[in-house]
C-alpha positions in Angstrom: -49.0 29.1 -121.8 -49.4 28.4 -118.1 -49.1 24.9 -116.7 -52.1 23.4 -115.1 -52.4 23.7 -111.3 -52.1 20.0 -110.8 -48.6 19.9 -112.4 -47.4 22.6 -110.0 -48.6 20.6 -107.1 -46.9 17.5 -108.5 -43.6 19.4 -108.9 -43.7 20.5 -105.3 -44.4 17.1 -104.0 -41.6 15.6 -106.2 -39.2 18.2 -105.1 -40.0 17.3 -101.4 -39.5 13.7 -102.2 -36.1 14.4 -103.8 -35.1 16.4 -100.8 -36.0 13.6 -98.4 -34.2 11.1 -100.5 -31.0 13.0 -100.0 -31.0 11.9 -96.4 -31.6 8.2 -97.1 -28.8 5.8 -96.3 -26.7 4.7 -99.3 -25.7 1.3 -100.4 -28.4 -0.4 -98.3 -26.9 0.8 -95.0 -29.3 0.5 -92.0 -28.1 3.8 -90.6 -25.9 4.8 -87.6 -25.0 2.0 -85.1 -26.3 2.3 -81.5 -23.8 3.0 -78.7 -21.8 -0.2 -77.8 -22.6 -1.7 -74.3 -20.4 -0.3 -71.4 -18.4 -3.0 -69.6 -18.4 -2.3 -65.8 -15.0 -2.0 -64.2 -13.7 -5.2 -62.4 -14.6 -5.2 -58.7 -11.8 -4.7 -56.3 -10.8 -7.7 -54.1 -12.0 -7.6 -50.6 -10.3 -8.7 -47.3 -11.7 -12.2 -46.4 -9.3 -13.4 -43.7 -6.5 -12.3 -41.4 -4.0 -14.8 -40.2 -1.5 -14.4 -37.3 1.6 -16.6 -37.0 4.5 -16.6 -34.6 6.0 -18.5 -31.6 3.4 -18.6 -28.8 5.4 -20.3 -26.0 8.3 -18.4 -24.7 10.8 -18.6 -21.9 11.4 -15.4 -19.8 13.4 -12.8 -21.7 12.9 -14.6 -25.0 11.3 -12.7 -28.0 8.9 -13.6 -30.7 8.1 -11.9 -34.0 4.6 -12.3 -35.3 3.5 -12.0 -38.9 0.1 -10.8 -39.9 -1.2 -11.9 -43.3 -4.2 -10.5 -45.2 -6.0 -12.9 -47.4 -8.0 -11.3 -50.2 -11.1 -12.6 -52.1 -9.0 -13.2 -55.3 -6.6 -15.5 -53.3 -3.9 -12.9 -52.9 -1.9 -13.1 -49.6 -0.2 -9.9 -48.4 2.1 -9.4 -45.4 0.5 -6.4 -43.5 2.6 -6.7 -40.3 4.1 -3.3 -40.6 0.8 -1.5 -41.4 -1.4 -3.3 -38.8 -2.5 -2.0 -35.4 -1.0 -4.1 -32.5 -2.0 -4.5 -28.9 -1.5 -6.7 -25.8 -3.8 -7.2 -22.9 -1.3 -7.7 -20.0 2.2 -6.2 -20.0 3.1 -7.9 -16.7 3.9 -11.0 -18.6 4.7 -9.9 -22.1 5.8 -6.5 -23.4 5.7 -5.0 -26.9 8.8 -4.2 -28.9 6.8 -2.7 -31.7 4.9 -3.9 -34.8 4.4 -7.6 -33.9 7.6 -8.0 -31.8 7.2 -9.1 -28.2 9.4 -10.1 -25.3 8.4 -12.5 -22.4 8.8 -11.0 -18.9 7.5 -13.5 -16.3 5.5 -16.7 -15.9 1.9 -16.2 -17.1 0.1 -15.5 -20.3 -1.0 -12.5 -22.4 -3.2 -12.0 -25.5 -1.5 -10.5 -28.5 -3.9 -8.9 -31.1 -3.5 -7.5 -34.6 -6.0 -5.4 -36.5 -6.0 -4.6 -40.2 -8.9 -2.7 -41.9 -12.1 -4.4 -40.6 -10.5 -7.6 -39.3 -9.1 -8.6 -35.9 -7.2 -11.6 -34.8 -5.4 -12.6 -31.6 -3.1 -15.3 -30.2 -2.1 -16.2 -26.6 1.5 -16.1 -25.6 2.4 -18.5 -22.7 5.5 -17.8 -20.6 7.1 -20.8 -19.0 10.7 -22.1 -18.5 12.0 -23.9 -21.6 10.9 -27.5 -21.8 8.0 -27.1 -19.4 4.3 -26.4 -19.8 1.2 -24.7 -18.4 -1.5 -26.9 -16.7 -4.9 -25.3 -16.0 -8.1 -26.8 -14.7 -10.8 -26.8 -12.1 -11.2 -28.5 -8.8 -14.7 -29.6 -8.0 -16.6 -32.1 -5.8 -17.5 -35.5 -7.0 -20.8 -34.2 -8.5 -18.6 -32.5 -11.1 -20.4 -29.2 -10.5 -19.7 -27.8 -7.1 -16.4 -25.9 -7.0 -13.9 -26.4 -4.2 -12.6 -22.9 -3.5 -9.1 -22.3 -2.1 -8.0 -25.9 -2.6 -4.2 -26.3 -2.7 -2.6 -28.0 -5.7 1.1 -28.8 -6.1 3.2 -30.5 -8.7 5.5 -33.3 -7.4 8.3 -34.1 -9.8 11.6 -35.9 -9.6 13.4 -32.8 -8.3 10.6 -31.8 -5.9 10.8 -28.3 -7.5 7.4 -28.3 -9.1 5.1 -25.2 -8.9 2.1 -24.9 -6.6 -0.9 -22.7 -6.2 -4.3 -22.3 -4.6 -7.5 -22.5 -6.6 -9.7 -19.4 -6.8 -13.1 -19.1 -5.2 -14.7 -20.8 -8.3 -12.2 -23.7 -8.1 -10.0 -22.7 -11.1 -6.2 -23.0 -10.9 -3.2 -22.3 -13.2 0.3 -23.9 -12.9 3.3 -22.6 -14.9 6.5 -24.6 -15.5 5.2 -28.2 -15.2 7.7 -30.8 -16.2 7.0 -33.8 -18.4 6.6 -36.6 -15.7 4.7 -35.5 -12.6 2.1 -36.2 -9.9 -0.6 -33.6 -9.0 -1.4 -33.5 -5.3 -4.5 -31.6 -4.1 -5.5 -30.9 -0.5 -8.3 -29.0 1.2 -9.5 -29.2 4.8 -12.7 -31.2 4.9 -11.9 -33.1 1.8 -10.0 -36.4 1.2 -6.4 -35.7 -0.1 -6.3 -36.5 -3.8 -3.4 -37.4 -6.1 -3.2 -37.8 -9.9 -0.1 -40.0 -10.3 2.3 -40.7 -13.2 1.0 -38.0 -15.5 2.8 -37.3 -18.7 2.6 -33.6 -19.6 3.9 -32.9 -23.1 1.9 -29.8 -24.0 -0.2 -27.0 -22.4 -3.1 -28.9 -21.1 -6.2 -28.9 -18.9 -6.6 -31.3 -15.9 -9.8 -31.2 -13.8 -9.7 -32.8 -10.4 -12.6 -34.2 -8.3 -12.5 -34.2 -4.5 -14.5 -36.3 -2.1 -15.9 -34.9 1.1 -14.1 -36.2 4.2 -17.3 -36.0 6.3 -20.8 -34.6 6.2 -21.5 -31.2 4.7 -22.2 -28.3 7.1 -25.8 -27.3 7.6 -25.8 -23.5 7.7 -29.5 -22.9 7.3 -31.0 -20.5 9.8 -31.2 -16.8 11.0 -28.0 -14.7 11.4 -26.7 -11.4 12.5 -24.4 -10.2 9.7 -21.7 -7.5 10.3 -19.7 -5.8 7.6 -16.6 -3.8 8.7 -14.7 -1.7 6.1 -11.3 -0.2 6.8 -10.1 1.6 3.7 -12.5 4.3 2.7 -12.4 7.4 0.5 -12.7 10.9 1.9 -16.3 11.2 0.7 -17.5 8.2 2.6 -19.3 8.8 5.9 -17.5 7.3 9.0 -20.8 6.1 10.5 -21.3 3.8 7.6 -18.1 1.9 7.9 -19.7 -0.7 10.0 -23.1 -2.1 9.0 -25.1 -4.7 11.0 -28.0 -6.6 9.3 -30.3 -9.5 10.0 -30.4 -12.3 7.4 -31.9 -15.7 6.7 -29.9 -18.4 5.0 -31.5 -21.2 3.0 -29.6 -24.2 1.9 -30.1 -26.9 -0.8 -27.3 -29.3 -0.9 -24.1 -27.2 -1.5 -26.0 -24.1 -2.7 -27.1 -21.4 -0.3 -29.1 -18.2 -0.6 -28.9 -15.3 1.9 -31.8 -12.9 2.1 -31.3 -9.8 4.2 -34.3 -8.7 6.2 -33.3 -5.6 8.2 -33.0 -2.7 8.3 -34.2 -1.8 4.7 -33.2 -2.8 1.2 -34.0 -1.8 -2.4 -35.8 -4.5 -4.2 -35.7 -4.6 -8.0 -37.5 -6.5 -10.7 -34.8 -9.1 -10.9 -35.6 -10.1 -7.3 -32.3 -8.7 -6.1 -31.4 -5.9 -3.7 -31.4 -8.0 -0.4 -29.4 -10.9 -1.7 -26.1 -12.8 -1.5 -25.6 -16.3 -3.1 -23.0 -19.0 -2.5 -22.3 -22.5 -1.4 -21.2 -24.4 1.7 -18.4 -26.9 2.2 -17.2 -29.0 5.1 -15.5 -26.1 6.8 -17.2 -22.9 5.8 -19.2 -21.0 3.2 -18.4 -19.0 0.2 -20.6 -16.0 -0.6 -20.9 -13.7 -3.6 -22.7 -10.4 -4.3 -22.6 -8.9 -7.8 -22.4 -5.1 -8.3 -24.8 -5.2 -11.3 -22.2 -3.9 -13.7 -22.0 -7.2 -15.5 -25.7 -7.1 -16.4 -25.6 -3.4 -17.4 -22.6 -4.0 -19.6 -24.4 -6.7 -21.6 -27.5 -4.5 -22.2 -29.8 -5.8 -19.4 -31.1 -3.6 -16.6 -28.5 -3.0 -13.8 -29.4 -5.4 -11.0 -27.0 -5.3 -8.0 -27.4 -8.0 -5.5 -27.3 -6.1 -2.2 -28.4 -2.5 -1.8 -29.3 -1.0 1.6 -31.7 1.9 1.6 -30.6 4.5 4.2 -33.1 6.7 6.1 -32.0 9.8 4.1 -32.7 7.9 0.9 -29.0 7.4 0.2 -28.0 3.9 -0.9 -25.2 1.5 0.0 -24.3 -1.1 -2.6 -22.1 -4.0 -1.5 -20.3 -6.2 -3.9 -17.6 -8.8 -3.7 -16.7 -12.4 -2.7 -15.9 -13.9 0.7 -14.9 -17.3 2.1 -16.1 -17.6 5.7 -14.5 -20.1 8.0 -16.5 -21.7 10.9 -15.7 -21.2 14.5 -18.6 -22.4 16.7 -21.7 -20.6 15.7 -19.8 -17.9 13.8 -18.6 -17.7 10.2 -16.1 -15.0 9.4 -13.5 -13.9 6.8 -12.3 -11.2 4.5 -14.4 -9.9 1.7 -12.7 -9.1 -1.6 -14.9 -6.2 -2.8 -16.2 -2.9 -1.8 -19.2 -0.8 -0.6 -20.4 2.3 -2.5 -22.4 5.2 -1.2 -24.7 6.9 -3.7 -27.9 8.9 -4.1 -30.5 8.6 -6.7 -31.5 11.8 -8.5 -33.5 12.8 -11.6 -30.2 12.5 -13.5 -29.3 9.1 -12.2 -27.1 7.7 -9.5 -24.7 10.2 -7.8 -21.5 8.6 -6.5 -20.5 9.9 -3.0 -17.6 7.6 -1.9 -16.7 4.0 -1.3 -14.8 1.6 1.0 -12.8 -1.6 0.4 -10.6 -4.0 2.5 -13.5 -5.3 4.5 -14.4 -8.2 6.8 -17.8 -9.9 7.2 -19.1 -12.2 9.9 -22.3 -14.3 10.2 -23.3 -15.2 13.7 -26.3 -17.5 14.4 -29.1 -15.8 16.2 
């Protein structure tokens, strides 16, 4: 006897249910566990500081060994002296013996530098006789601003053997080998002689000195004929350009002066330069300055040389340097520490054609 159709359907459904139940978790288990969370690896310590240690004052022929220490973000300190990169900026005074070891050569100073990974650190080594010090500073007028160029400064000590030097055009000076108990004596024509007495020098130090004018300041304002003479030129420089004669107008405000060149022809730029020298005047002469424009170019601004003559053939003469001009009657003259460069502007830029140095300059009232 055949089973009814409904029973057959029930049997199939039941069989499916039994089949499904074979895959159900047993004993009340919730099934397979999900993957456990992944723990990220610990971050590596990073370099946070670089420290340089060593003796920084040396007598000539003495040596110093520097240690470079890397400081990591986890507080670890590691000596990296042997694996660092070392350099020195002036081997006239200090020479390298390799990997942080240096020897003093002569009076002066040099900057020692160590580099490790992305860090850089430096220290100054000062070379002076044992038991003495370096004294630096600036010599200025009573206003505290106007430098006194070429002032002479000497150290008077108990043995009368103290060092002496001349200040540079901006009034800065450096003395090496200063003993503990000294006087500083400063002289400059046109200024009152000045002394700093009974000074105790027990470390490298800075001493600024103020000078008083001995008389009225010169008045140099007016029109001048200016002559540049150059004696040491490269083979590419034209002989007819060794001597240049210009007209110029000098304006004065206190100690500050501005020279504007008017003839023959000059290149003017957006910085209001091209026909310019700047400087100051003292009781016995004037100090003048012309920048080459390299400083401005190096720091990302447009190149702006002070003094550029435009020649008839469209070549250019760029004069740069410093000069202290002494007075003799209506004439001021002196050597210029600098150079003049001949060039030509093309579509590709400025073409260098030669230069001169070792020059003299004179200003004569018209």
